[in-house]
N, C-alpha and C positions, 0 to 999 in steps of 0.2 A: 504494500499499499504506499502510495506517494505521500510525502510530507504536505500537509495542508496548513498554511499559515493563518487562514481564516477559519477559526473553529466553529463559526456559526454555520458554515456550509458542511460541516462534518455530519455524517449520517449516524454514526454510532460512537459512543463513548464507553471506555472501560469503567469498571467499578473504581479503580484507582484514580482515574481522571475526575470522576464525579466527586469522590471523597476529597481530593485535592482542592477542587473548586470551593468546597464547604469547610475545608480545614477539619475534617473528621476522619475517623478510621473506617476502613472498608467494612469492618465487622458491624459498625453501627448501621450502615446501609443494608447489610444482609439482614440484620434484626428488623429494620423498619420494613423490609420487603414481607416479612412474616406478619407484621403488625397492621400494615396498610395494604389492602388489596388494590389500591390505585397504582402502586408501584409494581410494575410487571415487566422488567427488561427481558428482552429476548435472550435465550440461552443458546449459544453456539456449541460446537463440539467440546467435550469435556466439561460442560457446565459453565463456560465462560459467559459472564453477563455482558449484554450489549445494550446500553442505555440509549434510547433515542431522545431527541430534544424535548419531547412532551414528558418523558420519564424524568429528565433532569429538572424541568420546570416543576414537576409534582414534588420531587425530592426537596427542592429549594423551598417550596410552599410549606412543606411538613417541617423543614428545619426552622423556618420563620415562626411557625406556630409553637413548636415544642421548645426550641432553644432561645429564640428572641422574645417571644410573648410569654414563655413559661407554662404553656398549657400541658396538661397530662397527655399521655398517649391516647387514652380513651376520649378526652375532650377534643383533641385534634381530629381523631377519627370521626367523632360525631359532627364536628363542624364541617368536615369534607363531605360527609354524607348528607347533612341537612342543606347546606347552602354553599356548595363549592364555587359557584360563579361569583357570589358576592365576596367570598373569601379571597378569591384570585384577584378580583378587582381592587380590594383593599390592600393586598400584597403588592400589586403593581404600583399603586399610589405611594405606598411606603418606600418602595425601591426608587421611584422617580424622585421623591423628596430627598432621599439619601444622596442621589446623584447631584441634585441641585445644591445641597449643603456642601458636598465636596467641591463642586464648582465655585461656589461662593468663597469657601475657605482658601481655595487656590488663588482666586482673585485678590482676597485680603492679604495673602502672603506676598503676592507680587506687589501690591500697593505698599506694603510695609517696606519692601526693598527699594522702592522708588524714592529717590531724594526729593525733599521739598525745596521750594525756591530759597528758603532760609538756609538750607544746607549746601546750596550750590555756591561755587566760588564767585566773587564779586564780578569778575570779567566774563562770566558765562553768557550774559546777554549782550556783550559788546559786539559791535559790528566790525 
């Protein structure tokens, strides 16, 4: 298989790649597969898991519910069963807000590095 620099175009992810994305162990993902019927990666020869983009998004959603919001596994399972669409929508909003926050922090950091006119040498504006 050829190297693909654009991971969004990738069809399948290994369990290790998904675990690395979330900074968790492979064993946690295998455990969640047993706990959440929504996680169902394809299994290739010798039981090698192949996660599709949809599987990865579901795992990220479960991670958000359990690790970030502190829900129990039963609570997260119930939330996904009752109203997955609203849960996904809220998750997407939270992720977008995190991206905006990171962008704003980056802008702030850049502004902090930019010298003010008081810090510039007196001859800076001379022609």
